[in-house]
C-alpha positions as CSV (number, residue, x, y, z in Angstrom):
1,M,-63.5,8.7,-32.2
2,K,-60.2,10.5,-33.0
3,P,-56.9,10.2,-31.1
4,Q,-57.1,13.8,-30.1
5,R,-60.5,13.3,-28.6
6,C,-59.7,10.3,-27.3
7,W,-56.8,11.8,-25.4
8,G,-59.1,14.6,-23.9
9,R,-61.2,11.8,-22.9
10,L,-58.2,10.6,-21.0
11,T,-56.3,13.6,-19.3
12,R,-59.6,14.6,-17.9
13,L,-60.5,11.3,-16.1
14,Q,-56.7,10.9,-15.6
15,R,-56.9,14.2,-13.5
16,L,-59.9,13.2,-11.7
17,G,-58.2,10.1,-10.6
18,C,-60.2,7.5,-12.1
19,S,-59.5,4.9,-14.7
20,P,-61.0,5.2,-18.0
21,L,-63.4,2.3,-18.7
22,C,-63.5,2.2,-22.3
23,F,-61.7,3.6,-25.7
24,R,-62.4,3.5,-29.2
25,P,-59.8,1.5,-31.5
26,A,-56.5,4.2,-31.1
27,P,-53.3,3.7,-31.2
28,R,-51.7,1.9,-28.0
29,L,-50.9,4.8,-25.4
30,N,-47.6,5.5,-23.0
31,I,-48.9,8.1,-20.8
32,S,-46.1,10.6,-19.2
33,P,-46.3,12.8,-16.1
34,N,-44.1,15.4,-17.2
35,H,-45.6,17.2,-19.9
36,S,-48.0,20.4,-19.3
37,P,-50.7,21.1,-18.8
38,K,-50.7,18.3,-15.8
39,Y,-50.6,15.0,-17.1
40,P,-50.0,15.1,-21.0
41,A,-49.1,12.4,-23.3
42,R,-48.1,11.3,-26.9
43,F,-49.0,8.3,-28.6
44,N,-45.8,6.4,-29.5
45,G,-47.3,2.9,-30.3
46,T,-45.8,1.6,-27.7
47,T,-48.0,-0.7,-25.4
48,N,-47.0,0.6,-22.1
49,V,-49.1,3.0,-19.7
50,T,-47.1,5.3,-17.4
51,G,-48.2,8.5,-15.3
52,P,-50.5,8.5,-12.2
53,F,-52.3,5.4,-13.2
54,K,-49.0,3.2,-11.8
55,G,-51.1,-0.1,-10.0
56,T,-54.1,0.5,-11.8
57,D,-55.3,-1.0,-15.5
58,I,-56.9,0.3,-18.5
59,L,-59.4,-1.8,-20.2
60,Q,-59.0,-1.4,-23.8
61,R,-61.1,-3.1,-26.3
62,G,-61.6,-6.1,-23.4
63,A,-57.8,-6.0,-23.3
64,R,-56.3,-4.8,-19.9
65,I,-53.1,-2.8,-20.3
66,R,-50.8,-2.9,-17.0
67,V,-49.6,0.5,-15.8
68,Q,-45.6,0.8,-15.8
69,P,-43.3,3.2,-13.7
70,R,-41.8,5.5,-16.0
71,A,-38.5,4.1,-15.8
72,Q,-39.6,0.7,-16.4
73,V,-40.8,1.8,-19.8
74,A,-37.9,3.9,-20.8
75,S,-35.4,1.1,-20.5
76,S,-37.8,-1.5,-22.3
77,T,-38.5,0.6,-24.8
78,G,-35.7,2.3,-25.2
79,T,-37.5,5.6,-26.1
80,S,-39.0,8.5,-24.5
81,S,-42.4,8.5,-22.7
82,F,-43.5,11.6,-24.6
83,A,-41.2,11.6,-27.8
84,P,-43.5,11.9,-30.9
85,Q,-43.7,9.0,-33.1
86,G,-41.3,8.1,-35.6
87,G,-38.2,9.2,-33.5
88,Q,-36.8,11.7,-30.5
89,G,-36.7,14.9,-30.3
90,P,-33.8,17.1,-28.8
91,Q,-35.9,17.7,-25.2
92,T,-36.2,13.8,-25.2
93,K,-32.3,13.1,-25.8
94,A,-31.6,16.2,-23.1
95,Q,-34.0,14.6,-20.4
96,S,-32.7,11.1,-20.9
97,L,-29.0,12.5,-20.5
98,D,-30.4,14.1,-17.2
99,V,-31.7,10.9,-16.1
100,L,-29.0,9.0,-16.8
101,L,-26.6,11.7,-15.3
102,Q,-28.8,11.6,-11.8
103,E,-28.8,7.8,-11.7
104,R,-25.2,7.6,-11.9
105,K,-23.5,10.3,-10.9
106,W,-21.2,8.5,-8.0
107,P,-20.0,6.2,-10.5
108,L,-19.3,8.5,-13.1
109,I,-17.5,10.7,-10.6
110,G,-15.4,7.9,-9.6
111,A,-14.6,6.5,-12.5
112,G,-13.3,10.4,-13.3
113,F,-11.2,10.4,-10.5
114,M,-9.8,6.7,-11.6
115,A,-9.3,8.2,-15.3
116,L,-7.1,11.4,-13.7
117,G,-4.9,9.2,-11.6
118,I,-4.2,6.4,-14.0
119,G,-3.7,9.3,-16.8
120,L,-1.3,11.3,-13.8
121,Y,0.3,8.4,-13.3
122,V,1.0,7.1,-17.0
123,S,2.5,10.4,-18.0
124,I,4.8,10.6,-14.9
125,V,6.2,7.4,-15.7
126,I,6.4,8.5,-19.1
127,T,8.2,12.0,-18.8
128,S,10.5,9.5,-16.1
129,S,11.3,7.2,-18.5
130,L,12.3,10.1,-21.5
131,K,14.7,12.0,-18.4
132,K,16.5,8.9,-17.8
133,D,16.9,8.0,-21.3
134,R,18.5,11.9,-22.0
135,E,20.4,10.9,-18.4
136,E,21.7,7.3,-20.0
137,K,23.2,8.8,-23.1
138,Q,24.9,11.5,-21.6
139,T,26.4,9.2,-19.2
140,L,27.2,6.7,-22.0
141,Q,28.8,9.7,-23.4
142,T,31.1,10.7,-20.5
143,Q,32.4,7.3,-19.1
144,K,32.8,4.0,-19.8
145,P,30.9,1.2,-18.0
146,V,32.6,-0.4,-15.0
147,R,33.5,-3.9,-15.7
148,T,33.1,-5.8,-12.3
149,P,31.6,-8.8,-10.8
150,C,28.4,-8.7,-9.7
151,T,25.9,-11.3,-7.6
152,C,22.8,-10.1,-9.1
153,T,20.7,-12.0,-11.7
154,S,19.9,-10.0,-14.4
155,S,20.7,-9.5,-18.0
156,L,23.8,-7.5,-18.1
157,P,25.7,-8.7,-15.1
158,S,29.0,-8.0,-16.3
159,L,28.4,-4.3,-17.2
160,Q,27.3,-3.5,-13.9
161,P,29.0,-1.8,-11.0
162,T,29.1,-3.2,-7.4
163,P,26.4,-0.6,-5.6
164,S,27.7,0.8,-2.3
165,G,24.7,1.6,-0.9
166,L,24.2,5.1,-1.3
167,P,22.9,7.1,-4.1
168,A,24.9,9.0,-6.4
169,I,24.3,12.2,-4.1
170,L,26.0,10.8,-1.3
171,Q,28.9,9.1,-2.4
172,D,31.1,12.0,-2.8
173,P,33.8,11.5,0.3
174,T,34.6,15.7,0.2
175,I,31.4,17.0,1.0
176,S,30.6,18.9,4.4
177,P,28.4,17.2,6.8
178,A,26.0,19.7,6.6
179,A,25.8,19.6,2.6
180,R,25.6,15.9,3.3
181,H,22.3,15.9,5.2
182,T,21.1,18.6,3.1
183,S,21.5,16.2,0.2
184,A,19.7,13.5,2.0
185,I,16.7,15.6,2.5
186,S,16.6,16.4,-1.0
187,F,16.5,12.6,-1.6
188,D,14.1,11.5,1.0
189,R,11.9,14.1,-0.3
190,G,11.8,13.2,-3.6
191,L,10.4,10.0,-3.0
192,D,7.1,11.1,-1.2
193,L,5.2,11.4,-4.5
194,P,6.5,8.6,-6.4
195,E,5.3,6.5,-3.0
196,W,2.4,7.4,-2.5
197,L,1.3,7.3,-6.5
198,T,2.4,3.7,-6.9
199,G,1.3,2.6,-3.5
200,I,4.4,2.0,-1.6
201,K,3.5,4.3,1.1
202,K,0.6,1.7,1.9
203,L,2.7,-1.3,2.0
204,R,5.4,0.4,4.6
205,K,2.1,1.0,6.7
206,A,1.3,-2.4,6.6
207,I,4.7,-3.6,7.8
208,G,4.9,-1.3,10.9
209,A,1.6,-3.1,11.8
210,T,3.3,-6.5,11.5
211,V,6.4,-6.2,13.4
212,R,6.6,-7.3,17.0
213,G,8.8,-7.7,19.6
214,H,12.4,-6.3,19.9
215,V,12.8,-5.3,15.7
216,L,16.1,-4.4,13.5
217,E,15.8,-2.8,10.4
218,V,18.5,-3.1,7.9
219,A,19.3,-0.4,5.4
220,V,17.1,1.9,7.6
221,G,18.1,4.8,5.4
222,T,16.1,8.0,6.2
223,G,13.7,6.5,8.3
224,R,11.0,6.1,6.4
225,N,9.0,3.2,8.2
226,I,9.6,4.9,11.3
227,A,6.3,6.9,11.1
228,H,4.4,3.7,11.1
229,Y,5.4,2.1,14.1
230,D,3.5,1.5,16.9
231,W,5.9,3.2,19.9
232,S,3.5,3.6,22.9
233,E,5.1,0.0,24.5
234,V,8.7,1.4,24.2
235,V,8.6,4.4,25.7
236,I,7.0,2.5,28.9
237,P,9.9,2.9,31.3
238,P,11.8,-0.1,32.6
239,G,11.1,-1.1,35.9
240,E,7.3,-0.6,36.0
241,D,5.1,-1.2,39.0
242,P,3.9,-5.0,38.8
243,V,0.3,-3.4,39.8
244,A,0.5,-0.6,37.1
245,R,1.8,-2.9,34.7
246,E,-0.9,-5.5,35.4
247,Q,-3.4,-2.8,34.9
248,R,-2.3,-1.7,31.5
249,Q,-2.1,-5.5,30.5
250,Q,-5.7,-5.7,31.3
251,E,-7.1,-2.9,29.9
252,K,-5.2,-3.6,26.3
253,I,-6.1,-7.3,26.4
254,R,-10.0,-5.6,26.9
255,K,-9.6,-3.5,24.0
256,L,-8.0,-6.2,22.0
257,L,-10.9,-8.7,22.5
258,D,-13.2,-5.6,21.6
259,K,-11.3,-5.7,18.6
260,H,-11.5,-9.0,18.0
261,L,-7.8,-9.2,17.3
262,L,-7.2,-11.7,20.3
263,G,-9.4,-14.9,21.2
264,R,-11.2,-15.7,24.9
265,D,-10.1,-18.4,26.5
266,D,-13.2,-20.5,26.2
267,G,-13.1,-20.0,22.7
268,S,-15.8,-17.7,21.8
269,L,-14.9,-14.8,19.2
270,S,-11.9,-16.9,18.3
271,S,-11.4,-17.9,14.8
272,G,-8.4,-21.0,15.4
273,E,-6.0,-18.6,14.7
274,L,-6.2,-15.9,17.2
275,M,-4.3,-15.7,20.5
276,S,-6.1,-16.7,23.2
277,V,-5.7,-14.6,26.3
278,R,-4.3,-17.3,28.5
279,E,-1.5,-17.5,26.1
280,Y,-1.2,-13.7,25.5
281,K,-0.7,-13.0,29.2
282,E,2.2,-16.3,29.0
283,R,3.7,-14.5,26.7
284,G,3.5,-11.1,27.3
285,I,3.3,-7.6,25.7
286,G,5.1,-7.9,22.4
287,S,4.2,-11.3,20.7
288,L,1.3,-9.3,19.1
289,D,1.4,-7.7,15.5
290,G,2.1,-4.2,16.2
291,E,3.7,-4.6,19.6
292,L,7.0,-3.0,19.4
293,L,9.6,-3.4,22.4
294,S,12.3,-2.0,21.0
295,F,14.1,-0.5,17.7
296,T,17.3,-0.9,16.2
297,G,18.3,1.0,12.5
298,V,21.2,-0.1,10.5
299,D,22.7,2.0,7.7
300,V,25.7,2.2,5.7
301,S,25.4,6.3,5.4
302,G,25.8,9.0,8.0
303,G,23.7,11.5,6.1
304,M,20.9,9.3,5.7
305,L,21.3,8.5,9.6
306,A,20.7,12.2,10.6
307,V,17.2,12.2,8.2
308,A,16.3,9.3,10.1
309,R,17.5,10.7,13.6
310,D,15.0,13.8,12.6
311,R,12.2,11.3,12.0
312,V,12.7,9.6,15.7
313,R,12.6,12.4,17.2
314,E,9.6,13.5,15.4
315,N,7.3,10.2,15.6
316,V,8.5,8.8,19.3
317,P,6.0,10.4,22.0
318,G,8.3,12.5,24.4
319,L,11.2,12.1,22.8
320,S,11.6,15.8,21.2
321,K,11.6,16.8,24.8
322,V,14.8,15.1,25.8
323,M,16.4,15.0,22.2
324,R,18.6,17.9,20.7
325,R,17.1,19.3,17.7
326,R,20.9,19.0,15.9
327,R,24.0,16.5,17.4
328,A,26.3,18.6,19.3
329,E,28.7,16.8,16.7
330,P,29.1,16.5,12.8
331,M,27.8,12.6,12.1
332,P,29.9,10.4,11.3
333,E,31.1,8.6,7.9
334,L,32.2,5.1,7.6
335,G,36.1,4.8,6.5
336,P,36.6,2.9,3.1
337,E,36.9,-0.6,4.3
338,H,33.4,-0.2,6.2
339,T,34.4,-2.9,8.8
340,E,33.8,-0.5,11.9
341,S,30.7,0.5,13.8
342,E,29.3,3.2,15.5
343,V,25.9,3.7,17.7
344,V,25.0,7.6,16.6
345,V,21.7,7.8,18.5
346,N,21.0,6.0,21.9
347,A,17.6,6.7,23.4
348,L,15.4,5.6,26.1
349,D,17.9,3.2,27.7
350,N,18.7,1.1,24.5
351,R,15.1,0.8,23.1
352,I,15.7,2.9,20.7
353,R,18.8,3.2,18.7
354,L,20.5,3.9,15.3
355,V,24.0,2.6,14.1
356,L,26.0,3.6,11.5
357,A,27.5,-0.1,10.2
358,D,28.2,-2.1,7.0
359,A,25.6,-4.9,7.3
360,L,27.8,-7.0,5.4
361,H,30.0,-7.0,7.6
362,D,28.2,-7.2,10.7
363,L,25.1,-6.5,12.1
364,P,24.1,-5.3,15.9
365,A,22.8,-7.7,18.4
366,P,19.5,-6.1,20.7
367,A,20.8,-4.1,23.5
368,A,17.3,-3.4,25.4
369,R,16.3,-5.8,28.4
370,D,13.5,-7.5,27.8
371,E,10.6,-7.1,30.3
372,R,9.4,-10.8,29.8
373,T,12.2,-12.4,30.5
374,G,14.6,-9.9,32.6
375,K,17.1,-10.7,30.2
376,V,18.6,-8.9,27.0
377,P,17.8,-11.3,24.1
378,E,20.5,-12.6,22.0
379,K,18.0,-12.4,18.5
380,Y,15.8,-10.1,17.3
381,D,12.1,-10.9,16.8
382,T,11.2,-8.9,13.8
383,I,13.7,-7.8,11.0
384,V,12.7,-5.7,8.6
385,Q,14.7,-4.5,4.8
386,T,13.0,-1.7,2.3
387,F,14.8,-1.8,-0.7
388,G,18.0,-3.0,0.3
389,L,18.7,-6.3,-1.7
390,C,19.4,-4.1,-4.2
391,S,21.9,-2.0,-2.5
392,V,24.3,-4.4,-2.0
393,S,26.8,-6.1,-3.6
394,D,26.3,-9.9,-2.3
395,P,22.5,-10.2,-1.3
396,S,22.9,-13.7,-0.3
397,A,25.5,-13.0,2.0
398,L,22.7,-10.1,3.8
399,L,20.5,-12.8,4.2
400,A,22.5,-15.2,6.0
401,K,23.7,-12.4,7.9
402,M,19.6,-11.3,9.1
403,A,18.7,-15.2,9.2
404,A,21.4,-15.4,12.2
405,K,20.1,-12.5,13.9
406,V,16.6,-13.5,14.4
407,Q,14.8,-15.7,16.8
408,P,14.5,-19.4,15.3
409,D,10.7,-20.7,15.0
410,T,9.0,-17.6,16.2
411,G,11.0,-15.0,14.6
412,R,10.1,-13.2,10.8
413,I,12.2,-11.7,8.8
414,I,10.3,-9.2,6.3
415,L,11.6,-7.5,3.0
416,L,9.7,-5.3,0.7
417,E,11.6,-4.9,-2.7
418,H,11.6,-4.3,-6.5
419,G,13.0,-6.3,-9.1
420,R,12.1,-7.9,-12.1
421,G,8.4,-8.3,-13.3
422,W,5.9,-10.4,-14.7
423,W,6.7,-9.7,-18.2
424,D,9.5,-9.8,-20.6
425,W,9.0,-6.5,-22.2
426,V,8.9,-4.5,-18.7
427,N,12.0,-6.6,-17.6
428,G,13.9,-5.2,-20.7
429,L,12.5,-1.5,-19.6
430,L,14.5,-2.0,-16.6
431,D,17.6,-3.4,-18.2
432,K,17.3,-0.7,-20.8
433,Y,17.3,2.2,-17.6
434,A,18.8,0.2,-14.7
435,P,22.2,1.9,-15.2
436,S,20.9,5.7,-15.4
437,H,18.8,4.4,-11.8
438,F,21.8,2.6,-10.5
439,E,24.0,6.6,-11.1
440,K,20.9,8.3,-9.3
441,Y,19.9,5.8,-6.3
442,G,22.7,3.5,-5.9
443,C,20.5,0.4,-6.5
444,W,19.8,-2.2,-9.2
445,W,16.4,-2.2,-10.1
446,N,16.3,-5.3,-12.4
447,R,17.6,-8.2,-10.0
448,D,15.6,-10.9,-10.0
449,I,15.2,-10.5,-6.0
450,E,12.7,-14.0,-6.3
451,K,15.5,-16.1,-7.2
452,L,18.3,-14.5,-5.1
453,V,15.9,-15.4,-2.3
454,R,14.8,-19.3,-3.2
455,D,18.5,-19.6,-3.7
456,A,19.5,-18.4,-0.2
457,A,16.9,-20.9,1.4
458,E,18.8,-23.2,-0.5
459,V,22.2,-22.6,1.1
460,V,21.5,-20.9,4.1
461,P,20.2,-23.6,7.0
462,G,16.9,-23.3,8.3
463,L,15.8,-20.5,5.9
464,E,12.6,-20.5,4.5
465,V,10.1,-18.6,2.5
466,V,6.8,-18.2,4.6
467,S,5.0,-16.1,1.9
468,L,6.1,-14.1,-1.5
469,T,3.9,-12.1,-2.9
470,R,3.9,-9.5,-5.9
471,P,1.1,-7.1,-4.1
472,L,0.9,-3.9,-6.6
473,V,-0.7,-4.4,-9.9
474,F,0.2,-1.4,-11.9
475,Q,3.5,-2.0,-10.9
476,A,3.5,-5.2,-13.3
477,G,4.8,-7.3,-10.3
478,T,8.1,-5.3,-9.9
479,T,7.6,-5.0,-6.2
480,L,7.9,-8.1,-4.0
481,L,6.6,-8.7,-0.4
482,I,8.4,-11.4,1.1
483,E,8.0,-12.7,4.6
484,L,11.0,-15.6,5.7
485,K,11.6,-17.3,9.0
486,V,14.1,-19.7,10.2
487,S,13.7,-22.9,11.4
488,S,15.8,-24.3,14.5
489,Q,17.6,-27.7,14.3
490,K,15.3,-29.1,16.6
491,A,12.3,-28.6,14.3
492,R,14.2,-29.3,11.0
493,K,14.8,-32.6,12.7
494,A,11.3,-32.9,13.5
495,Q,10.3,-32.6,10.0
């Protein structure tokens, strides 16, 4: 029997839904349901059969051929089920591509978006590097490097001027307060896209979810962390009715248990590290991560604090109704010696403050009364600083100042910094563009932050490094997230 005759008989049986009983010797079959008139097929020498016979057997000279699904045949043979013997036609390739796109549509779309993001990030980095290179050449042509001592750890310490903690646009003492405020807004908006692309915004949000109790933020700047704090406890007025406070605490405990953020007293739903309900009641509100009781922000620039004031007014519930849109008097600035300090924002009975001061000279103490003890605490529960060690003349002294203001044993110091990374070629680029970066932002981004922190832990009594990570892989280890604590003298003796 000719192959065409055998094929015609098989097609008729196929239409009837029957399984053929016998065939004369013929090429092995591969039947596809995607060919006219209804269930066509072509002989291509394969051993598989696809189509409506899936799950049945075909007898061919006493041997049974198991019917396989069409996709399985295509993957195992690497050929289309209806391609003619000896090669693949254009329809075969088109259908194979269509099937591939349908099966892997979402992974391909995700890979496309990832490639687009990486390409955009690389293009921005390259463009910024070329721009900084031109700015650095112009700066070197017009200025000579200022040779002043620097406490940073980099490859060019003798050529680095002492940072003032201010970007270049705010270092001119002759500009008016309004122009200073406008320059600070422009500086702040220029950070939105880079921080979103590099993942800094997510790190700020994570820091906001870990602070607790009475919080001090050093080098608060324009207040880019303010939007990520939970202000629900700060806006509760002092002297709350005890019954109402108890009901509010019970409701909060129920929500924390539902979210598995608090362990039960009987040990159920607890991983061993969660605080129990009894412990939470004893310590009171403000003992869990994210529970903010008061906030104090310190910065050396009045222009920066003006933008931070706007953020406080926008993000703290109800504060826009009691705080004026603009200060009645201009925002002050520190004198040349930076020894004085001034509270420029004081709201909600000292629970929210912005202080104009130089952190290297002095840090303000807490001023809000603690509802847990009924007294004003002497030290803070959490101290936060983001990108500040690169902007001060003596990072070790600043770390010592912060260690003196945090609660021993229970308090924490959280640092988000940028500095030298994992590889020498990355550090070489940081050294190359450090002068131009300093001219624009007022900080040295090529400092060895890890060495600075660990050296300070060896000198400052009780200061310990709890964790030090470099979370952003695409930043090549130049972004550091650090947690410190201070052990009390009693704890040090016990060790």
